[in-house]
C-alpha positions in Angstrom: -76.0 -163.9 61.0 -75.9 -160.3 59.7 -74.4 -161.4 56.4 -77.0 -164.1 56.0 -79.8 -161.6 56.6 -78.2 -159.2 54.1 -78.2 -162.0 51.4 -81.8 -162.8 52.0 -82.7 -159.2 51.4 -81.0 -158.9 48.0 -82.0 -162.2 46.5 -85.7 -161.6 46.0 -86.0 -163.8 43.0 -84.6 -167.3 42.4 -83.6 -167.4 38.8 -80.3 -165.8 37.6 -80.1 -162.7 35.5 -77.1 -161.5 33.5 -73.5 -162.2 34.6 -71.7 -159.2 36.1 -68.2 -158.5 35.1 -66.0 -156.8 37.7 -62.5 -155.3 37.3 -60.1 -153.2 39.4 -58.3 -150.5 37.5 -55.9 -147.6 37.9 -55.8 -145.0 35.2 -58.2 -147.2 33.2 -55.6 -149.9 33.2 -55.4 -153.4 34.8 -51.6 -153.0 35.4 -49.6 -150.0 36.6 -45.9 -149.4 37.4 -45.2 -147.1 40.3 -42.3 -146.1 42.6 -42.0 -147.5 46.1 -44.3 -145.8 48.5 -46.4 -144.1 45.7 -50.1 -143.4 46.3 -52.2 -145.4 43.8 -55.7 -144.2 43.2 -57.9 -147.0 41.9 -61.5 -147.9 41.1 -63.7 -150.9 40.9 -65.7 -151.1 37.7 -68.6 -153.3 36.8 -70.7 -154.1 33.7 -73.6 -156.5 33.2 -72.9 -158.9 30.4 -76.2 -158.3 28.5 -79.0 -155.7 28.5 -81.8 -158.0 29.4 -82.4 -156.2 32.6 -82.7 -152.7 34.0 -79.4 -152.4 35.7 -77.9 -153.1 39.1 -80.1 -153.2 42.1 -77.4 -154.3 44.5 -73.7 -155.0 44.5 -71.4 -156.3 47.3 -67.8 -157.6 47.1 -64.7 -158.1 49.2 -61.3 -156.6 48.3 -57.8 -157.6 49.3 -54.3 -156.3 48.6 -51.2 -158.5 49.1 -49.0 -155.4 49.5 -50.6 -154.2 52.8 -53.8 -153.3 54.5 -56.6 -151.5 52.7 -58.4 -148.4 54.0 -62.2 -148.2 53.5 -63.1 -147.1 50.0 -64.8 -143.7 49.4 -68.5 -143.2 50.0 -70.1 -142.1 46.7 -71.6 -138.6 46.8 -73.2 -138.5 43.3 -75.7 -140.5 41.3 -76.0 -143.3 40.5 -73.9 -145.0 43.2 -75.1 -142.5 45.9 -78.5 -144.3 45.6 -76.8 -147.4 47.1 -75.6 -145.5 50.3 -77.4 -145.4 53.6 -80.0 -144.0 54.3 -80.9 -143.6 50.6 -80.0 -147.2 50.1 -78.6 -150.0 52.4 -75.0 -150.8 53.2 -73.3 -153.0 55.8 -73.2 -151.4 59.3 -69.8 -149.8 58.8 -70.7 -148.2 55.5 -70.5 -148.4 51.7 -66.6 -148.4 51.7 -66.5 -151.8 53.4 -65.5 -153.2 56.8 -61.7 -153.5 57.4 -60.9 -157.0 58.5 -57.4 -158.5 58.7 -56.1 -155.9 56.1 -58.9 -156.6 53.6 -62.3 -155.0 53.0 -65.5 -156.9 53.5 -68.8 -156.1 51.8 -67.9 -153.0 49.8 -71.1 -151.6 48.1 -74.8 -151.5 48.9 -78.4 -151.9 47.7 -80.9 -149.6 46.2 -84.4 -149.1 47.7 -86.1 -151.6 45.4 -88.6 -152.4 48.1 -90.2 -148.9 47.9 -89.7 -148.1 51.6 -90.4 -144.6 52.9 -89.4 -143.0 56.1 -93.0 -143.5 57.4 -92.1 -147.2 57.7 -88.4 -147.3 58.4 -85.5 -144.9 58.5 -83.8 -146.6 55.5 -83.7 -147.2 52.6 -85.7 -144.2 51.5 -84.2 -143.3 48.0 -85.5 -143.4 44.5 -84.3 -146.3 42.3 -82.0 -145.4 39.4 -82.2 -147.8 36.5 -79.5 -148.8 33.9 -76.6 -148.8 36.4 -73.8 -150.9 34.7 -76.3 -152.0 32.0 -75.1 -150.6 28.7 -71.8 -149.0 29.9 -69.3 -149.9 32.5 -70.0 -148.1 35.8 -67.5 -147.0 38.4 -68.8 -148.7 41.6 -66.3 -147.5 44.1 -63.0 -145.5 44.3 -60.2 -145.7 46.8 -56.4 -145.3 47.2 -53.5 -147.3 48.7 -49.9 -146.8 49.3 -47.5 -149.0 47.3 -45.1 -151.1 49.3 -41.5 -149.9 49.7 -40.2 -153.3 48.5 -39.8 -153.7 44.7 -42.1 -156.4 43.4 -45.5 -157.2 41.8 -48.6 -157.0 43.9 -52.4 -157.3 43.3 -55.7 -155.7 44.4 -58.1 -158.6 44.1 -61.9 -158.6 44.4 -63.8 -161.7 45.6 -67.1 -162.9 47.0 -69.2 -160.9 44.5 -72.9 -160.7 45.3 -75.2 -158.7 43.0 -78.7 -158.4 41.8 -80.2 -156.8 38.7 -83.6 -155.3 38.2 -85.7 -157.5 35.9 -86.5 -156.3 32.4 -90.2 -156.3 33.0 -90.3 -154.7 36.4 -92.1 -151.3 36.7 -91.4 -150.4 40.3 -95.1 -150.7 41.2 -95.4 -151.6 44.0 -91.7 -152.6 44.2 -88.9 -153.4 41.8 -88.4 -157.1 41.1 -84.8 -158.3 41.1 -82.8 -161.3 40.1 -79.4 -162.5 41.2 -76.5 -161.5 38.8 -73.9 -164.3 38.7 -70.2 -163.5 38.9 -68.8 -163.2 35.4 -65.2 -162.2 34.7 -63.3 -161.0 37.8 -60.1 -159.1 37.1 -57.5 -157.9 39.7 -55.3 -154.8 39.4 -51.6 -155.6 39.2 -49.3 -153.0 40.7 -45.6 -153.4 39.8 -43.3 -151.5 42.2 -40.2 -150.5 40.4 -37.1 -148.8 41.7 -37.0 -146.3 38.8 -40.3 -146.3 36.8 -40.3 -144.5 33.5 -41.7 -140.9 33.7 -45.4 -140.7 32.8 -47.2 -138.2 30.6 -50.1 -136.2 32.1 -53.4 -136.2 30.2 -56.4 -134.0 30.8 -59.8 -133.4 29.2 -60.4 -129.9 27.9 -64.0 -130.4 26.9 -66.2 -132.9 25.1 -63.9 -133.0 22.0 -60.4 -132.0 23.2 -57.6 -133.5 25.3 -54.3 -132.2 26.3 -51.1 -134.1 27.1 -47.8 -133.0 28.8 -44.8 -135.4 29.1 -42.7 -135.1 32.2 -40.3 -132.2 31.8 -36.7 -133.2 31.0 -37.6 -136.8 30.3 -35.8 -137.0 27.0 -37.0 -138.3 23.6 -40.5 -139.6 23.9 -43.4 -140.6 21.8 -47.0 -140.2 23.0 -49.6 -142.9 22.3 -53.3 -142.4 22.9 -55.4 -145.5 23.6 -59.1 -145.7 24.0 -60.7 -147.5 27.0 -60.6 -151.2 26.1 -64.1 -152.0 27.4 -65.8 -149.1 25.6 -66.6 -150.2 22.0 -66.8 -146.6 20.8 -63.1 -146.1 21.4 -61.6 -149.5 22.1 -59.9 -149.6 18.6 -58.0 -146.3 19.1 -54.2 -146.7 19.5 -52.5 -143.8 17.7 -49.6 -141.5 18.2 -49.9 -137.8 18.9 -48.4 -135.5 16.3 -46.9 -132.0 16.8 -50.1 -130.4 15.3 -52.3 -132.3 17.8 -53.6 -134.9 15.4 -53.5 -138.6 15.9 -51.6 -140.9 13.4 -50.4 -144.5 13.2 -46.8 -143.3 12.8 -44.8 -142.7 16.0 -43.4 -139.2 16.4 -40.5 -138.8 18.8 -39.1 -135.6 20.2 -37.7 -134.3 23.6 -40.3 -133.8 26.3 -39.5 -130.1 26.5 -40.1 -129.7 22.8 -43.5 -131.3 23.2 -44.5 -129.0 26.0 -48.3 -129.2 26.4 -50.1 -130.4 23.2 -53.8 -130.0 22.6 -55.2 -133.1 20.9 -57.8 -132.3 18.2 -58.9 -135.3 16.2 -62.0 -137.2 15.1 -61.0 -140.0 17.4 -61.5 -137.9 20.5 -65.2 -138.7 21.3 -67.3 -137.1 24.1 -68.0 -139.0 27.3 -65.2 -141.5 26.7 -62.1 -142.7 28.6 -58.6 -142.4 27.1 -55.2 -143.6 28.3 -51.9 -141.9 27.4 -48.7 -143.9 27.2 -45.3 -142.1 27.1 -43.0 -144.4 25.1 -39.2 -144.3 25.5 -37.4 -146.2 22.6 -40.6 -148.2 22.3 -41.0 -149.0 26.0 -44.2 -147.6 27.5 -44.4 -146.0 30.9 -47.4 -146.7 33.1 -50.5 -145.0 31.5 -52.4 -141.9 32.8 -56.1 -141.6 32.0 -58.7 -138.9 31.4 -62.4 -138.8 30.5 -63.8 -136.3 28.0 -66.9 -134.3 29.0 -70.2 -135.8 28.0 -71.7 -134.6 24.7 -73.0 -131.0 25.1 -71.9 -130.7 28.8 -69.7 -127.7 28.2 -69.2 -126.9 31.9 -68.7 -130.6 32.9 -71.3 -130.5 35.7 -72.9 -133.8 34.9 -75.8 -132.7 32.7 -76.8 -130.6 29.7 -78.9 -127.6 30.7 -79.5 -124.0 30.0 -76.1 -123.1 31.4 -74.4 -125.1 28.6 -76.5 -123.4 26.0 -75.5 -120.0 27.5 -71.8 -121.0 27.5 -72.0 -121.7 23.7 -73.9 -118.5 23.1 -71.2 -116.6 25.0 -68.5 -118.4 23.0 -70.3 -117.4 19.8 -70.0 -113.8 21.1 -66.3 -114.2 21.9 -66.9 -114.4 25.7 -65.2 -117.2 27.6 -65.6 -116.2 31.2 -67.7 -119.2 32.1 -66.5 -121.9 29.7 -63.3 -122.1 27.7 -63.0 -122.1 23.9 -62.2 -125.9 23.9 -65.3 -126.6 26.0 -67.7 -125.0 23.6 -66.1 -126.0 20.2 -68.3 -129.0 19.6 -68.8 -129.5 15.8 -66.9 -131.0 12.9 -65.7 -134.6 12.6 -62.4 -133.0 13.6 -63.3 -130.0 15.8 -63.3 -127.0 13.4 -61.7 -124.5 15.9 -64.7 -122.2 15.3 -67.6 -121.2 17.5 -70.5 -120.8 15.1 -74.1 -121.5 14.6 -73.4 -125.2 14.3 -72.1 -125.3 17.8 -75.2 -123.6 19.0 -77.4 -126.2 17.1 -75.2 -129.0 18.5 -75.7 -128.0 22.2 -79.5 -127.5 21.5 -79.5 -131.1 20.1 -77.7 -132.4 23.1 -80.1 -130.6 25.4 -83.0 -132.3 23.7 -81.3 -135.7 24.2 -79.8 -136.3 20.7 -76.6 -138.4 20.9 -73.3 -137.5 19.5 -73.0 -138.5 15.8 -70.2 -136.5 14.2 -67.5 -139.2 14.0 -67.3 -143.0 14.5 -63.7 -144.2 14.8 -64.6 -147.7 15.8 -67.6 -148.7 13.6 
């Protein structure tokens, strides 16, 4: 009865909106190779198939793992998904992370306050609706972790029973937001291969909007390092190049011992702000499981989720040679390939980002 009542609440309109594509990933990949008993951090990502809407109003799904029971997923603490969490939004009685049932999770997710309720009328939902969730870019809906089985084999984390609505394109929120059902599009599971001796991975990290670093596992022998863009992000999906000793990216594989690599700072026109990247360590052409990182958003030099006066001050400090609040790599913004200088152009760039101007210095995947 509770589930039926919940469905009535989210399906306010009869006709279907855009399809919603859903996938489970770890390190931005749909397949990972791990050691027995390893902790696997994973996320569920969603994207509406077209832009003829104003983003997600509600999303619910079940999740199962054939390698063991799942713990409840994490409760989002930041926007936009925090707007789907009780009391700002509505979730099932147990919470946003889903109800554990026979090892699976039931009804992960929640709904935004599209009905315009306030605490005067009911204790929840009481939040402000955030638009464009999963509309133009893939959104991370929920994150969680699991422990890989001790037995070697191939396992899967599989989503099912997807229920979602999207805000209609013409809706204004006055007096409430009109929504339409979003049909289930492509649904992709995460495959987890448990191997007795998986190949050593290479660690990747974002150093700023325009820089990455990579460190292969010490002592792991001759290795090539291949950078790949997030395959669902059209701005970087075409990128699949090898790291060179000078930090550039080239089509040609470069192999040397892991200890000779050390930590390499990647500086190239293919490293875009606000994008996801995967790093593959390759041993005689065989790739290890990837590791992933996201560069900072354009102009967000302190990586706090927005461009504000503190980002401008960071660049001004960098121009003066002061790096107490932000690092050199965080404030070196300009040049198709970052120019390794903090100058007037970096100041102008952060001012442009503060005004809302998009990144436009390079376009590796036109």
